[in-house]
N, C-alpha and C positions, 0 to 999 in steps of 0.2 A: 277058460276065466266066462264071466258070467257078467252080463249088465242089465239092469233094472231100470227102467226109468218110466215115471208116471208124470202126470198131468194134474191139476188139481180136479178134483172133481166139481161138475159146474152146475149153480143153481138152476132150476127148470121154471124160477119165477116170470121169465120172459123168455123170449127168443135169442139166438146168438146174436152177436159181433165180432167185429174184428179182432177185439180185444183175447177174446175164446178163443179164436182161431190161431191167435199169435202164438201162444203155449204149445198148444196141439200142433203146431209146424214145428216149433223148436225142438220139441220132443222127439216129432218122428224123423227130424235131420239126424237127429243123436242115435236114436233107432238104427237107421238105416246105414249111418256110418260105420256103428259098432257090428253090424251085420258084415259090413265089407272087409272090414278087418278079423273076423271068424268068430268074434265074442258069441255064446251063446245068449242071446238077445229076447227080453220081453216088454212090451211096450203097453202101459194101461191107462186108459182114460174113461171117462165116464160121465153120469151125473149124480147130483144128490137132491134127491128127493121130498126128503123131512125136514126141510127149514119152516118155519113159521110163517115164513112170506109166500111158500107156495101153498099152503094150506089159506093164507088170505085171498091169494088173486083166486083159488079154485074157489071160496064162498063167493065172490065177488060175481064171479061166472056161473055161480048156480049149481057147481059141481062138487062132487066128493074129488077131494085131492088126489086119490089114484086115478080116479079118472082122467081128472085135469093132466096127471102126468104122461098117461097112457097116450094123451091125445097130442100133446107138445112133443113128445120123446123122439120122434119124426124129426123134427126141423134140428135137433142136437146131436141125433145119428147120422144128418147129413152132412154135417162140418166136415167130421173126419175124412167122409167118403169122397167130399166134394175137393179137399184139399189136398187128396192124394194120400192121407196118411197110412200108415200101415200097422195101426194099433193090434195086437193081440186080442185083446179082449174089452169091452164096454159095457162097464160096470153100471147097476143101477141101484141106489140104496133100499129100494123097495125089492129087491132080490130074496128072495127067502134062504141063500145061502149065505149073505151079505148080512139079513138080519138075528139068523142062530148065532153065529160068529160072533156078531157085537154082543150080545148078549153073554156070552162065553168070555169075552174081554172083559165085560164088566164086571161079571162075577168072580174074575180074577182080581181085580184091582180091590174089591168090595173084600176079598178072602185075606187080602194081602194087609186088614185094615186101615186101608188109606181113603174111606169112605165114609161121612158121617153125615147126620141129618142137621138142618138149620134154616133160616129163614134170609132169603135174599133179595134185598131192596137197591133198586139202581135204576140208573136209565137204559133204554134197550134199543139200539138201533136194528129195525128189523130185517133192512137191506143188508148190513152187514153180518148179520144175525151174531153179535157181540152186544154186551153189557160196556157202557163208555164212564169214565171216571170225568167228572166235573174238567180238569186238567185238561183230557182228550176232546171237549167241544169246543167249537169255537162260535162265540155268541149264541150259544145253546142248541146250536147245530153240528152235525157228524160231518167230519171235515171232508170227510171222503165224497159223502154222497148229499151233503147240504141238506139233509131231511134234519126235523125234531124227533128226536128220538120220545119212546114213548117210557113214562115210569112203571115199572113192574116190581111188585113186592110178593112173593109167595114162597112157601116152604120146599124147599129144592134137599135134594142131595149133593153134597159137595165131595170134590175130590182134593186131599190134602197135597197141592203143588208146593207150599211152603217147604213140606218136609223134605222135597227133592232140591232145593236150591244148592246146597253145598255139591252134590252128587254133580248138578250139572255144569257148577261152575269147572267141577274136576274133569268132565267130560271135555268142556271147552277149550281148557287149559292144555288138556293130554292130545286133543285133535283140533290144531288152528285151522286145518283146511273143512271143518266139519260144516260150516255153513261158509259159501263163496257167493259174491263177491265179498273180499276181506272187511270191506266198512259195513257190511252187513251183518256177519259175524261179530264185528265190534257192536254195532246195534243191538242184537240179540244177547250177547254177553252184559252188555251194561244193561238191558231190563234185568237179566237176572241177577243182577249183583246191588239193582236197587230195591231188592227185597221183593219177593213172590207172595202176592196172595191167592188163597185156597179159591177154587171157579167151582161154578155149579155145575153138574154134570146131568141134571133132569129137569124137566120142564111140567108142570101142576096144570091139571085140568085142558090139557091138549091132547086129543087120540090118535091125531097123527105122529106117528114115529114107532121106533121101537121100546115096546116096555120093557121098563127095569125089570129084571128078572126078580129081585127081591120085594118089588115094590110096583105090581102090573099098573096100578092106576096113575103111575107117571111114566113119561116117555124120556129116551133118552135125548140130550141137549143137542142139538145139531153137529157141534163140533166133535162130541164124545162119541158120534154115531158116524160120521164123515171120514175124518182122519182114519178110521180102523179099515177102511177100504183097501188102504195100500196092501194089507196084511190080508183081509178075508178072501179078495180076487183070486188069492193063489190057491186057496182051498179049493175052490169051485170052477174055476176057468177053464179046466180043461177035466171033462166026467171021469170020475175016477182017481183022480191022480194029485196030490198036495204036493204043490209045487214051492212050499217055502224052503223045505232044503236047499233045493236049486236057485232060489232067486234072493232070498232075505238072510242076511240084510244086507248084500250086492243092490242096492235100492240107490238110484238119485233121484229124488223130487225136484221137480222145477214147480217154482211158485211165483205169484205177483207180490210183490213187496207190500201190499194192502193186509196180507195174512200171515205174515213172518210169525206173530207171536204163538199163533195156533199150532203151526208145524214147527218153528224152532225153538220152542219151550214146553208149550204142555205137550205136545207128540212124545218127545222123548220121555218127558216124565212119566206121561202113561204107558209108555212101552215098558219103560224100567220098573214099574209098577207091576204090572202084568205078566213081567219074567220072560220078555222077551229082548232080543238085541236091539239097538237103534240103528237109525239108517246108516249106510255108508256115506251119504253129503245129501246139502240140501243146496240147491241154487237158486237165488232169489232174483228175478228180474224186475225191473222197472216197468211203469207204464206207457202205453201208445197214449201219447196228447194230441188232441185236435184242440187249438187256440188255447193252448198252454192247460186244458183242462183234461182230466181222464175221460178215458170213450166210457161213457156208462148209461145205461137206457133211463136212469133215472134222471141224469141231467140233458138227456133228448141229445146229444150227438154222436149217434152212433152210426157207425160203418157197417153195413151188412157183408159179411164176406161172402155169401152165396153171390150176390149180385156182382162182385167184383170179379169172380171167377168165371161168372157167365160172361163177361165183357174179354176180360183178358187173358182166360185159362189160369189154371193152377199153378204153374210152373211161375210165371209171372206174380201173381202173389205171394209164393213161396218166396222167391226171390226178393220182391221189395220190405217183404217183413223183415226179414233178417238183414237188407243191404241198409234201409233207410234210418234203423237205428243201432247204436253199437249194444249187441246183446247183453243185457244186465242192468243199462240204464233206461234212465225217461229220455223220451224224444217224440218230438212231433211228427207227423205222418198227414199227408194229404193225397185226395187223387191224381192231384195234378203231379206231386211226385211220383205216383205208381208209372203214372202215363211217360214221364219225362225217363223214367230209368228204362221202362219198355221199350222205347225209341232208341236211347243212346246207347245203351249200355247192352240190351238184351238181341233188338234187332238190326243193331250196326254192328257192334262190338264182336259180339259170337256170331250172330246170324250171317252177317255178311260174310264173314271170315269163312264159313263152310261152304255158303255160295259160289265164292270166288275159289277157291279152293278144290270144291268137286267138278265146275265148270271148267277150269283150267285141265285136271287130270283127264276129264273126257274130251276136252277139245286137244288137248296136245300130246297125250298119251293114248287116245282111243279107249279112255277107261282102264286100263290096264296101269296096275301102281306095282312094280318091282318092289322087292325090300334091299333099302339102301341105308342101312345104319351105318353111321361113320363116326370116328373120333374126334372130330373137330367140326361138328355141327354145332350152329347158334342155338336150334333148339333141346341140344343134349345139354347146354349150359342152361336153358332157361327151366329144363324141368329137372334140374340138379338140385336136389333137397325138397322139392316141392312135396313130397311123399310123408316126409319125417316132418315138416313146418307145418302141414296142415293138420297132420294127425295131432302134432302137441296142442296147437290151438283146440283143436277138439276137447282134448284132454283137460284142457284150462276152460272148457264152454264156452273160447272166444270164437262163436260161429260167424259173426261179422268179420273177424280179423281172418277167418280159414278162407271165407268169401274173396276176401280183398286179396289174399294171397294167392290164388287161382285166376284172380281178376288178372294178376301182374302177367301172370302166362299169356293169357287171352290177350290184350295190349302186347306181348312181346310178339306173338306170332303174328298179330296186323305189322307190325314194324319190320317182321321179316318178309314179309310181301311184299313191303313196300321197297326195303334193300336190295332184296335179290330180283326183282321184276321178271317173275317167270314167262310173262309176255315178251320181253326181249330176248331171253335166253333162248325161246320158242323160234326167234326169227332166224338163229345161229345154229346151223346142222352141226358143227365142231361142239358145241358146248351141250349136246345131248345129254351127257352124264350129270352135267350141272343141272339141267332141269330136271331131271328123273331123282336126282339127290333134294333139290329144293321142294320137289310136290311130296316127296316122300316125309321129308321132316316137316311139312306141315300137315300133312295127314296123321304124321303120328304126334305129332303136338296137340291136334282136333281131338285123337282116341285118348292120350291119357287127360287131358282136360275133361272129356265126356265122363270118366272113370271117377275122377275127382268131385264132379259137379254131380255126380249119380244122387245122391243122398237130399241136396240142395234143389236140383232140376231133374227128378226121376223121367218124366216123359222126353225132355230135351234131350236127355244123355244117350236115353235107346235109339232117338231119330237122329243124333249124331252118327253113333256106332253103325246102325245101319245106312246110312247115308255114304258108310267110307265101306260098305261092303263087309263090314267085321258082324260079330254076334251081340248082338242087343243086350244079351242075359250076362257079359261077359263083365263083370264090375268087382274082381277082385281088387283090394288094395294094394296087393303087388304088382299091379298093372298101370299104377302110377309110378312111369319110369319110362326113360326114353329107348326105343327100339324094339318096341314089341308089337309093331306093325307088323303082320306076315304080308307076301305078296297079294294084291285082291284083282278083280276082273269084275267089269260089269260096273264101274263106279259111273253114274251119270250126274249132270247137276241136279243138285239138290234144290226142293223148293223151300219156300222162307219159312225159316221157323219160326217167326215173329211177324206174320203177317200184319199189315199197315192197320191201325185203328185210328181214327179218324179226330175223335174227341173225347177227352178224359169226362164230359158232362153225361155220357152215355151211361156211366156205373155211378154217378151222383145219387 
C-alpha cells in the first residue's frame, strides 16, 4: 500500500505564520502514522513563487522576483524543519523540473482541444490570486483579505472548465468520499452543479512565471502552475526516478477551505483534460482564528510559529495545533491556550506520569523492571482497542479525536497510579508481587502510549521510550498493545518532559 500526502504550496509573498505551520504539522502527523503502519509513504510540501503578489512585493523591495524568492526561501524551509516535519521533498515552482513539467501539462490540455483564446475582464484579488465575482465581494472588498480587488482586462488563454461539468458531477456521485469532510463535499458539488465558467490559465504582460508553450509571451496563471506541483514533484524528487507509478493517484491533498474551488473543481478537471487520474482524496480543513478572524499577514493578526517553537518546543506546538481545534473545523486559538495545555495536559498528565513511574521503579525496584503481563490488568483494559480506534480515526482524518483517544489512556494511567498507590504497596513486603505488577503495568502503558503518540509528539515519544530503558526507535504500530514491554534494568527517575515555563507572554 502507498500513502502520498501533500500540503498546499505556500505563497512566498511574506513570511510564514501559524496557519501555514498548521497544515504542515497535520500532514506530517499523517505521514508519520502511516509509516508506523508500514505504508510506503511520501510527504510533499513547498512554496509557490510565481504569484503576482510575489512579483509585486519583489518590485517594492527593488528586487527581481527570483532574487526575492531566493532570499525569503530560508524562512519557509525553516518551518517544516522547526516543527519537526519529515517531508520527503520541498518543491519550489521555480525548479527547472517543475517548470518543464508544467509546460508539458499545459500542452496536453491544449492538444486535447480544451484551450482557447479570449478576453478576460474582472476583479482580481492579488492576495487570493483569484478573480472574484460581484457576489463574492463584501462591500466591494475580498471577504477573506478585506482588501479591494483590482480590475483586470486582458487577452488570455482559457481552459474549457464548463465542458467538464457533467464529468465532475459523475465523479462526485461515484465517489462520495472524494472530498471530506462531507459538508465540504457538498459545497464543492453544489459549486459544480451551479454551472461552471471557463477560467483563464494565462497572464499577459507579466514575465514572472512559466511561459505558455504555444505562446511564450504569456505565462501560466498561478493556479495552472501551482496545482501541477503535486504531480511534477514526483518526476524529479528522486534523481533519475519517476515516482508517479508508485504514488499517483494514491494522494491525499490537505488544504484550507479558502482554496477549495481550485483544488476540488479546477484541479480534477485539469487532470482529466491532461489524461491523468484524479486524486484519491482531498481533505479540506478550516481556519485557525484569532478574535474570530482568519490568521493572515494582511489582517496583521499573525502568530509566528518559530517564536512558539523557540519557547515551548516543537512537540508542544504540534500538540496544541491539533488539540485546540477539531481538525477540519474553524476554531479559535491563543497563546494562552497553548500555555494552559502545556501545563495541564503535557506537563501534568503526561510528564508527571512518567516522572512518578520511573522514580518509583528506581526507588522501589532498584531500577529493575521484571516482565509481568497479566490477564486481569486494568492497564490491559485501558489499552484494549486503542490501536484499532486510533487507526480508524486517522483513516477518517480525525486527528483531534485520535489524540483524545490516546489521552483517555493517559488519564486512565494516572487513575491507576492513584488507585493502586505503589508507595503503599512498597511498605508491605508481602505485596511485592503486586508492586512489581503495578509498576510493570504503568511502564507498559506508558510505552504503548509513547508509540501511539509518536506521530504527534515524536521527540517526547522517543524520550519516554528511553526513560523506560527501551529502544526509542521502536515505533511499529503493532507495539500499541498490552504486554509488549520486556524486562528492563537501569531505569532512573526521568527528568521533566515539559519543564515549567513562567509566562505565555514570552512567545507573544
